[in-house]
VEXDRENMAR-27225 format. One record per residue (C-alpha): x, y, z; chain. Coordinates in steps of 0.05 Angstrom, whole numbers, padded with zeros to 5 digits, m for minus. Each point is the difference from the previous one (the first is absolute). Last residue first. Example, Ala and Ser with C-alpha at 12.3 -4.5 7.8 and 13.67 -1.06 7.14 Angstrom:
NUBA       px       py       pz   c
NUBA    00273   m00021    00143   A
NUBA   m00027   m00069    00013   A
// end
This chain:
NUBA       px       py       pz   c
NUBA    00456    00572    00860   A
NUBA   m00030    00059   m00037   A
NUBA    00066    00037   m00011   A
NUBA    00032   m00063   m00026   A
NUBA   m00047   m00001   m00061   A
NUBA    00001   m00070   m00029   A
NUBA   m00063   m00023    00037   A
NUBA   m00038    00064   m00014   A
NUBA    00013   m00003   m00075   A
NUBA   m00012   m00075    00000   A
NUBA   m00068    00011    00032   A
NUBA   m00019    00054   m00050   A
NUBA    00021   m00047   m00057   A
NUBA   m00043   m00056    00028   A
NUBA   m00058    00048    00004   A
NUBA    00012    00019   m00073   A
NUBA    00000   m00074   m00020   A
NUBA   m00065   m00013    00036   A
NUBA   m00034    00061   m00031   A
NUBA    00022   m00019   m00070   A
NUBA   m00025   m00072    00009   A
NUBA   m00066    00024    00031   A
NUBA   m00012    00051   m00056   A
NUBA    00012   m00053   m00054   A
NUBA   m00046   m00049    00034   A
NUBA   m00055    00053    00005   A
NUBA    00007    00014   m00075   A
NUBA   m00003   m00074   m00016   A
NUBA   m00064   m00006    00042   A
NUBA   m00033    00063   m00029   A
NUBA    00009   m00017   m00074   A
NUBA   m00035   m00068   m00008   A
NUBA   m00042    00014    00062   A
NUBA   m00039    00056   m00033   A
NUBA   m00042   m00045   m00046   A
NUBA   m00060    00046    00001   A
NUBA    00007    00032   m00069   A
NUBA    00042    00059    00023   A
NUBA    00065   m00038    00012   A
NUBA   m00009   m00049   m00059   A
NUBA    00052    00027   m00048   A
NUBA    00047    00016    00058   A
NUBA    00001   m00073    00019   A
NUBA    00050   m00020   m00054   A
NUBA    00045    00061    00015   A
NUBA   m00002   m00014    00075   A
NUBA    00020   m00073   m00012   A
NUBA    00057    00021   m00046   A
NUBA    00026    00049    00052   A
NUBA   m00003   m00054    00054   A
NUBA    00040   m00048   m00042   A
NUBA   m00039   m00054   m00038   A
NUBA    00051   m00029   m00048   A
NUBA   m00034   m00019   m00065   A
NUBA   m00005    00074   m00020   A
NUBA    00077    00005    00001   A
NUBA    00029    00045    00054   A
NUBA    00002    00075   m00011   A
NUBA   m00017    00038   m00063   A
NUBA   m00076   m00002    00004   A
NUBA   m00014    00064    00038   A
NUBA   m00021   m00039    00062   A
NUBA    00063   m00042   m00006   A
NUBA    00042    00064    00000   A
NUBA   m00037    00027    00060   A
NUBA    00005   m00065    00038   A
NUBA    00075   m00003   m00014   A
NUBA    00007    00072    00025   A
NUBA   m00040   m00017    00062   A
NUBA    00045   m00059    00014   A
NUBA    00062    00043   m00011   A
NUBA   m00025    00054    00047   A
NUBA   m00014   m00053    00054   A
NUBA    00070   m00028   m00009   A
NUBA    00027    00071    00005   A
NUBA   m00016    00002    00075   A
NUBA    00044   m00060    00014   A
NUBA    00055    00026   m00046   A
NUBA    00001    00068    00035   A
NUBA    00007   m00032    00069   A
NUBA    00055   m00047   m00025   A
NUBA    00036    00058   m00035   A
NUBA   m00002    00044    00062   A
NUBA    00040   m00053    00039   A
NUBA    00046   m00020   m00057   A
NUBA    00048    00059    00006   A
NUBA    00045   m00028    00054   A
NUBA    00006   m00069   m00030   A
NUBA    00022    00031   m00067   A
NUBA    00056    00043    00028   A
NUBA    00046   m00051    00032   A
NUBA   m00002   m00066   m00039   A
NUBA   m00023    00019   m00070   A
NUBA    00025    00071   m00006   A
NUBA    00065   m00013    00036   A
NUBA    00011   m00063   m00041   A
NUBA   m00012    00038   m00064   A
NUBA    00049    00054    00022   A
NUBA    00056   m00050    00014   A
NUBA    00026    00000    00071   A
NUBA    00069    00032    00006   A
NUBA    00005    00012    00075   A
NUBA   m00010    00074   m00011   A
NUBA   m00064   m00012   m00039   A
NUBA   m00029   m00044    00055   A
NUBA    00016    00053    00052   A
NUBA   m00034    00054   m00042   A
NUBA   m00062   m00044   m00004   A
NUBA    00000   m00013    00075   A
NUBA    00009    00074    00014   A
NUBA   m00060    00026   m00037   A
NUBA    00004    00038   m00066   A
NUBA   m00028   m00057   m00043   A
NUBA   m00060   m00008    00046   A
NUBA   m00033    00067   m00013   A
NUBA    00005   m00002   m00076   A
NUBA   m00022   m00073    00004   A
NUBA   m00065    00019    00034   A
NUBA   m00018    00050   m00055   A
NUBA    00019   m00050   m00055   A
NUBA   m00041   m00055    00033   A
NUBA   m00063    00042    00001   A
NUBA    00010    00027   m00071   A
NUBA    00013   m00069   m00029   A
NUBA   m00058   m00032    00038   A
NUBA   m00049    00053   m00025   A
NUBA    00024   m00007   m00072   A
NUBA   m00008   m00076   m00003   A
NUBA   m00076    00002   m00005   A
NUBA   m00017    00021   m00071   A
NUBA    00046   m00049   m00036   A
NUBA   m00022   m00055    00048   A
NUBA   m00074    00007   m00017   A
NUBA    00014   m00007   m00075   A
NUBA    00048   m00058    00013   A
NUBA   m00052   m00038    00040   A
NUBA   m00052    00009   m00055   A
NUBA    00049   m00020   m00055   A
NUBA    00020   m00062    00040   A
NUBA   m00073   m00020    00012   A
NUBA   m00012    00004   m00075   A
NUBA    00062   m00041   m00012   A
NUBA   m00025   m00054    00048   A
NUBA   m00067    00000   m00036   A
NUBA    00032   m00020   m00066   A
NUBA    00004    00052   m00055   A
NUBA   m00052    00007   m00054   A
NUBA   m00003    00076   m00001   A
NUBA    00075    00009    00012   A
NUBA    00016    00070   m00025   A
NUBA   m00069    00028    00016   A
NUBA    00000   m00033    00069   A
NUBA    00067    00031    00016   A
NUBA   m00020    00068   m00026   A
NUBA   m00063   m00001    00044   A
NUBA    00038   m00022    00062   A
NUBA    00054    00054   m00011   A
NUBA   m00051    00055   m00013   A
NUBA   m00046   m00020    00058   A
NUBA    00060   m00003    00048   A
NUBA    00022    00069   m00022   A
NUBA   m00072    00026    00007   A
NUBA   m00008   m00031    00069   A
NUBA    00065    00031    00024   A
NUBA   m00019    00071   m00020   A
NUBA    00059    00031   m00037   A
NUBA    00046    00052    00032   A
NUBA    00025   m00052    00050   A
NUBA    00036   m00037   m00056   A
NUBA    00035    00063   m00024   A
NUBA    00021    00018    00071   A
NUBA    00027   m00070    00010   A
NUBA    00042    00007   m00063   A
NUBA    00026    00066    00026   A
NUBA    00019   m00036    00064   A
NUBA    00036   m00055   m00039   A
NUBA    00040    00050   m00042   A
NUBA    00020    00044    00059   A
NUBA    00023   m00059    00042   A
NUBA    00040   m00027   m00058   A
NUBA    00030    00068   m00014   A
NUBA    00029    00006    00069   A
NUBA   m00024   m00044    00058   A
NUBA    00030   m00070    00008   A
NUBA   m00034   m00018    00066   A
NUBA   m00068    00033   m00011   A
NUBA   m00006   m00020   m00073   A
NUBA    00022   m00072    00010   A
NUBA   m00046   m00010    00060   A
NUBA   m00058    00032   m00037   A
NUBA    00012   m00043   m00062   A
NUBA    00004   m00065    00038   A
NUBA   m00057    00017    00047   A
NUBA   m00046    00020   m00057   A
NUBA    00014   m00061   m00044   A
NUBA   m00005   m00053    00054   A
NUBA   m00058    00036    00035   A
NUBA   m00039    00007   m00065   A
NUBA    00010   m00074   m00015   A
NUBA   m00026   m00020    00068   A
NUBA   m00058    00049   m00007   A
NUBA   m00020   m00029   m00068   A
NUBA    00002   m00071    00026   A
NUBA   m00040    00016    00062   A
NUBA   m00055    00036   m00039   A
NUBA   m00005   m00053   m00055   A
NUBA   m00002   m00056    00051   A
NUBA   m00051    00036    00043   A
NUBA   m00046    00014   m00059   A
NUBA    00003   m00072   m00024   A
NUBA   m00014   m00028    00069   A
NUBA   m00058    00048    00010   A
NUBA   m00030   m00024   m00066   A
NUBA    00000   m00073    00023   A
NUBA   m00035    00015    00065   A
NUBA   m00047    00050   m00032   A
NUBA   m00017   m00048   m00058   A
NUBA   m00016   m00055    00049   A
NUBA   m00046    00047    00039   A
NUBA   m00034    00024   m00064   A
NUBA   m00021   m00070   m00023   A
NUBA   m00011   m00003   m00075   A
NUBA   m00072   m00003   m00026   A
NUBA    00013    00037   m00065   A
NUBA   m00026    00069    00021   A
NUBA    00036   m00005    00067   A
NUBA   m00014   m00043    00060   A
NUBA   m00018    00013    00073   A
NUBA    00043    00018    00059   A
NUBA   m00015   m00063    00040   A
NUBA   m00011   m00044   m00060   A
NUBA   m00026   m00067    00026   A
NUBA   m00035    00026    00062   A
NUBA   m00026    00059   m00039   A
NUBA    00021    00071   m00018   A
NUBA   m00029    00028   m00064   A
NUBA   m00005   m00038   m00065   A
NUBA    00013    00038   m00064   A
NUBA   m00002   m00065   m00041   A
NUBA   m00018   m00058    00044   A
NUBA    00052   m00050    00018   A
NUBA    00042   m00043   m00046   A
NUBA   m00005    00018   m00073   A
NUBA    00072    00020   m00010   A
NUBA    00036    00053   m00039   A
NUBA    00076   m00002    00010   A
NUBA    00032    00028    00063   A
NUBA    00018   m00069    00026   A
NUBA    00034   m00011    00067   A
NUBA    00034   m00060    00032   A
NUBA   m00009   m00039   m00064   A
NUBA   m00016   m00074    00008   A
NUBA    00055   m00049   m00018   A
NUBA   m00023   m00054    00048   A
NUBA    00044    00026    00055   A
NUBA    00022    00072   m00011   A
NUBA    00054    00016   m00050   A
NUBA   m00015    00074   m00005   A
NUBA   m00045    00004   m00061   A
NUBA   m00023    00068   m00023   A
NUBA   m00062    00005   m00043   A
NUBA   m00007    00057   m00050   A
NUBA   m00018   m00044   m00058   A
NUBA   m00031   m00068    00019   A
// end
């Protein structure tokens, strides 16, 4: 059946199938069999929410991890080396910040889908993660660069230079651990932003493939039936998206307080 995903469960049954099915009543509300109702083709909304949340979380986490790797590396290099490299990277950050992040992600995702219209789903996910990464690394680079400018003039860095420690080793072993506190807090908060960006792109039709029910895709599908009485198709995915973003932001606030020595 097209659109089905098989995950090697016993008996060969798919763990989730987003293809049209005849099980359940079309546009069914909540019941003992379908707690959150079904959509226009009789598919269980609760199963779609569980599966779609996993996709949104994976895309958000992957894009933030890549953004941290790129941003921390460039920010550490710019702050420690200084000179023309610092000026060039900071001007590049200024250019990136002058464009709305969602528009840049929309452009990259749209161009990627246009260049590879028949690409495999994994490539579509890669283009989506890349589009979010290219708009998210700037904040990490600027944060790490500012902290590195402070750390590179401290006594322990000067002592390491006097003893002949290589600059790359100083950056990786001495400076990097001391600038990662704000990065961890920022990365936790940015996970929620990345998830919302993925949902926005999927809602606009340039996100995950249609056969993969992310939260944005579910909201887009249910938007056609929002004012015709079948409100649960859109409301429940929207509520799930808000709860995930709120939970991640609360985690970020807790990390900020936990890593702040003044609040201990």
